[in-house]
C-alpha positions, 0 to 999 in steps of 0.5 A: 344172233338174229333178232327175234322178228328176223328168224322167220323172215323168208330167205331169198334162196331157201336151203335146208337147215340141219336135220334134227333127230326124233329122239335125242342121242343121249336118250337113245343110249339110255334105251339099248333095247330100242336100238334095232327099232331106232335103226328101222325107223332111221331107214324106213321112215326118216328119209321120207319125213325129212323130205316132206319136212323140208318140202313144207319149209320150202313151201312156207318160205316161198309163201312168206317171201311172196307175201313180203314182196306184196307188202313192200311193193304196196308200200312202194306204190303208196310212197310213189302216190304220196310223192305224186300228190305232194308235188301237185300231180302231173309228174309223168315219171312218177305216174309211170313208176307207180303204174309199173310197180302196181302192174308188177304187184298184180301179176305177183298176186295173181301168181300167188293165188294160182300157185296154191302155196299155202295148200302145198305147205299144209298138205306137206306139213301134215304128212310130215307130222303124221310120219312123226306120229308113226315114228312114236307109234312104232317105238311104243309098239302101239296100234298096228305095230303091236305084233311080235315079228320084227319083220311084220312090224317093218312091213307094216311101217313101210306100208304106212309110210308109203300110204302117208307119202301119197295120200292127198289130204282134204 
């Protein structure tokens, strides 16, 4: 079992984990009248949700990995400077190594700022959470889903999923 502080540690190569259900299967079986709604949601909404959810987790991992690289690189550059200072200066190899590390860090920071990784993470996470909300609005037959026709409800759900998927949050 991992220590708590390592659970959020970024992975070098990100892979999606297990997909969890919106509603626990034991609760689903206790509401057979919603079986058709669960089926519709699994077909229309869940695939898009999982795609966005995993995209947000990937963006979050990339952001954390980049920040960790900057922190560790900064520690290495600082250590090289401390060693150079402790030796009284003038050690060319340490100076070159420090300059290379610092130059690399400059490139990493420039890339991180230009990539807008945090914006991508927030936008993708917002879309996924909005879809999660639509899931429960549909189940509860609330707002736009309070119509009798099952086909009309499904059409509205399909339209709302497409709308959320393409919108650009401010």
